[in-house]
LUMNU-168844 format. One record per atom (N, C-alpha, C, O): atom name; x, y, z negated; residue in one letter. Coordinates in steps of 0.02 Angstrom, whole numbers, plus 50000, padded with zeros to 5 digits. Atoms other than C-alpha are relative to their C-alpha. Layout:
N
 atom     x     y     z type
   CA     X     Y     Z    A
...
//
This chain:
74
 atom     x     y     z type
    N 50030 49940 50002    M
   CA 50023 49998 49998    M
    C 50009 50052 49985    M
    O 50030 50067 49930    M
    N 49950 49942 50021    F
   CA 50064 50164 50020    F
    C 49934 50062 50031    F
    O 49877 50046 50048    F
    N 50023 49945 49997    T
   CA 49999 50341 50052    T
    C 50027 50063 50038    T
    O 50086 50079 50031    T
    N 49974 49944 49959    V
   CA 50015 50492 50166    V
    C 49966 50058 49989    V
    O 49906 50065 50003    V
    N 50035 49932 50016    Q
   CA 49990 50671 50107    Q
    C 50016 50041 50043    Q
    O 50076 50040 50059    Q
    N 49997 49979 49955    V
   CA 49962 50787 50231    V
    C 49988 50088 49975    V
    O 49932 50109 49960    V
    N 49994 49932 50015    I
   CA 50017 50987 50189    I
    C 49995 50040 50056    I
    O 50021 50020 50108    I
    N 49993 49960 49963    E
   CA 49982 51132 50280    E
    C 50054 50056 49988    E
    O 50052 50103 49948    E
    N 49926 49958 50028    S
   CA 50164 51212 50293    S
    C 49985 50088 50002    S
    O 50025 50127 49973    S
    N 50007 49935 50006    N
   CA 50093 51386 50319    N
    C 49957 50049 49920    N
    O 49970 50100 49889    N
    N 50024 49989 50066    S
   CA 49974 51393 50170    S
    C 50041 49946 49931    S
    O 50036 49969 49874    S
    N 49991 50022 50052    G
   CA 50053 51268 50055    G
    C 49951 49946 49970    G
    O 49967 49911 49922    G
    N 50059 50048 50014    K
   CA 49884 51162 50044    K
    C 49978 49939 50029    K
    O 49981 49928 50089    K
    N 50034 50075 49976    P
   CA 49812 50994 50065    P
    C 49952 50026 50056    P
    O 49908 50069 50049    P
    N 50035 50008 49950    A
   CA 49752 50970 50241    A
    C 49939 49949 49986    A
    O 49949 49890 49973    A
    N 50056 50045 49992    E
   CA 49577 50902 50238    E
    C 49978 49989 50084    E
    O 49977 50022 50136    E
    N 50025 50038 49929    G
   CA 49513 50786 50371    G
    C 50039 50005 50080    G
    O 50024 50008 50140    G
    N 49945 50021 49934    K
   CA 49661 50769 50477    K
    C 50008 49919 50021    K
    O 50000 49879 49975    K
    N 49998 50070 49967    K
   CA 49683 50595 50586    K
    C 50098 49974 49979    K
    O 50155 49995 49991    K
    N 49914 50031 50018    V
   CA 49841 50491 50517    V
    C 49987 49935 50038    V
    O 49939 49896 50032    V
    N 49988 50076 49967    S
   CA 49889 50346 50627    S
    C 50077 49982 49967    S
    O 50115 50022 49940    S
    N 49936 50036 50027    V
   CA 50038 50227 50576    V
    C 50007 49956 50050    V
    O 49961 49919 50066    V
    N 49988 50050 49956    I
   CA 50117 50132 50701    I
    C 50073 49960 49975    I
    O 50129 49985 49980    I
    N 49932 50020 50029    F
   CA 50241 50000 50618    F
    C 50046 49968 50061    F
    O 50024 49961 50118    F
    N 49937 50006 49954    N
   CA 50403 49947 50709    N
    C 49999 49914 49993    N
    O 49988 49882 49942    N
    N 50013 50061 50013    G
   CA 50406 49770 50769    G
    C 49934 49949 50046    G
    O 49875 49962 50057    G
    N 50083 50024 49958    F
   CA 50287 49650 50871    F
    C 49943 49970 49950    F
    O 49884 49969 49967    F
    N 50034 50025 50041    T
   CA 50216 49575 50726    T
    C 49963 50034 49958    T
    O 49911 50012 49934    T
    N 50040 49951 50038    R
   CA 50171 49731 50630    R
    C 49924 50009 50030    R
    O 49869 49989 50012    R
    N 50036 49962 49951    G
   CA 50083 49817 50764    G
    C 49955 50078 49962    G
    O 49994 50121 49943    G
    N 50002 49925 50032    V
   CA 49980 49982 50688    V
    C 49942 49992 49964    V
    O 49902 49953 49989    V
    N 50038 49988 50054    A
   CA 49866 50015 50540    A
    C 49942 50034 50034    A
    O 49954 50066 50086    A
    N 50041 49984 49987    R
   CA 49699 50062 50563    R
    C 50000 50078 49973    R
    O 50014 50092 49915    R
    N 50012 49938 50038    D
   CA 49668 50252 50551    D
    C 49957 50020 49962    D
    O 49897 50004 49960    D
    N 50042 49986 50054    Q
   CA 49629 50345 50408    Q
    C 49990 50077 50015    Q
    O 50016 50103 50065    Q
    N 49999 49948 49994    Y
   CA 49575 50514 50377    Y
    C 50016 50060 49944    Y
    O 49990 50044 49890    Y
    N 49982 50014 50067    T
   CA 49643 50619 50250    T
    C 49939 50044 49956    T
    O 49893 50071 49987    T
    N 50062 49999 50050    D
   CA 49526 50668 50086    D
    C 50027 50088 49985    D
    O 50077 50117 50006    D
    N 49984 49926 50019    R
   CA 49509 50856 50005    R
    C 50062 49994 49963    R
    O 50079 50048 49941    R
    N 49918 49986 50020    N
   CA 49697 50811 49932    N
    C 50032 50004 50041    N
    O 50092 50007 50025    N
    N 49958 50019 49934    G
   CA 49754 50797 50120    G
    C 50033 49922 49966    G
    O 50094 49921 49958    G
    N 49979 50050 50018    E
   CA 49780 50624 50056    E
    C 49966 49938 50056    E
    O 49906 49941 50067    E
    N 50031 50068 49962    A
   CA 49747 50452 50175    A
    C 50034 49923 49973    A
    O 50086 49892 49981    A
    N 49987 50076 50038    H
   CA 49768 50295 50095    H
    C 49997 49941 50013    H
    O 49944 49913 49998    H
    N 50011 50060 49972    F
   CA 49816 50132 50171    F
    C 50033 49946 49960    F
    O 50080 49948 49921    F
    N 49994 50060 50028    S
   CA 49811 49958 50129    S
    C 50051 49955 50009    S
    O 50066 49906 49975    S
    N 49946 50056 49985    E
   CA 49949 49886 50215    E
    C 50063 50010 49967    E
    O 50080 50062 49938    E
    N 49935 49995 50037    D
   CA 50114 49842 50152    D
    C 50054 50045 50042    D
    O 50051 50064 50101    D
    N 49942 49934 49981    N
   CA 50269 49963 50171    N
    C 50034 49957 50050    N
    O 50036 49896 50058    N
    N 49973 50035 49952    G
   CA 50364 49947 50305    G
    C 50037 50066 50035    G
    O 50037 50124 50015    G
    N 49959 49930 49964    D
   CA 50474 50055 50438    D
    C 49957 50005 50060    D
    O 49952 49954 50094    D
    N 50027 49955 49943    G
   CA 50379 50147 50571    G
    C 49996 50067 50010    G
    O 50041 50104 49990    G
    N 50016 49942 49978    T
   CA 50302 50297 50638    T
    C 49927 50028 49997    T
    O 49878 50001 50023    T
    N 50053 49972 50024    I
   CA 50176 50413 50571    I
    C 49964 50054 50043    I
    O 50008 50088 50069    I
    N 50006 49954 49949    Y
   CA 50069 50537 50684    Y
    C 49945 50032 49952    Y
    O 49914 50001 49908    Y
    N 50069 49963 50032    V
   CA 49938 50663 50617    V
    C 49982 50049 50058    V
    O 50014 50093 50085    V
    N 50040 49969 49941    Q
   CA 49811 50717 50743    Q
    C 50027 49984 50068    Q
    O 50017 50027 50111    Q
    N 49945 50009 49935    G
   CA 49925 50638 50892    G
    C 50062 50020 49994    G
    O 50099 49997 50038    G
    N 49936 49974 50009    T
   CA 50076 50718 50840    T
    C 50034 49939 49959    T
    O 50010 49907 49912    T
    N 49950 50043 50026    K
   CA 50218 50607 50802    K
    C 50043 50069 49944    K
    O 50081 50114 49961    K
    N 49970 49971 50057    A
   CA 50259 50684 50609    A
    C 50068 49961 49975    A
    O 50118 49994 49963    A
    N 49931 50035 50039    Y
   CA 50397 50550 50537    Y
    C 50006 49937 50038    Y
    O 49963 49915 50077    Y
    N 49979 50047 49973    E
   CA 50480 50412 50587    E
    C 50051 49961 49946    E
    O 50081 50001 49912    E
    N 49985 50035 50049    G
   CA 50558 50281 50472    G
    C 49979 49947 49930    G
    O 49931 49909 49938    G
    N 50029 50046 50059    R
   CA 50532 50181 50300    R
    C 49941 50032 49980    R
    O 49941 50094 49980    R
    N 50072 49965 50000    I
   CA 50344 50213 50260    I
    C 49983 49952 49937    I
    O 49959 49898 49953    I
    N 50020 50014 50064    E
   CA 50314 50160 50070    E
    C 49988 50041 49947    E
    O 50028 50087 49944    E
    N 50011 49965 50052    G
   CA 50249 50234 49922    G
    C 49946 50072 50020    G
    O 49888 50067 50041    G
    N 50047 49963 49989    R
   CA 50191 50416 49938    R
    C 50064 50040 50059    R
    O 50125 50048 50056    R
    N 49947 49958 49958    K
   CA 50257 50514 50090    K
    C 49964 50062 50016    K
    O 49905 50059 50035    K
    N 50025 49933 49980    I
   CA 50223 50694 50121    I
    C 50011 50020 50047    I
    O 50071 50017 50058    I
    N 49994 49975 49920    I
   CA 50205 50766 50298    I
    C 49982 50069 50002    I
    O 49922 50082 49998    I
    N 50030 49931 49970    Y
   CA 50199 50955 50335    Y
    C 49983 50011 50051    Y
    O 50015 49986 50097    Y
    N 50024 49982 49922    T
   CA 50113 51016 50474    T
    C 49994 50072 50013    T
    O 49977 50093 50068    T
//
């Protein structure tokens, strides 16, 4: 399990209602089901931790190890 928190860089406030997508590295992992951020800017995923890429609103926001809480500034 891991959480992606999206923060608006211009205001420093959580971004609500943003679509967060995760694509894991490797053929067997695939993709996680898209999630939308809540009022705290958090999107919660039940998949196991791993290496991959995080997209926010279809734009690549992070690439690397995904675990625990990952904070993304947009």
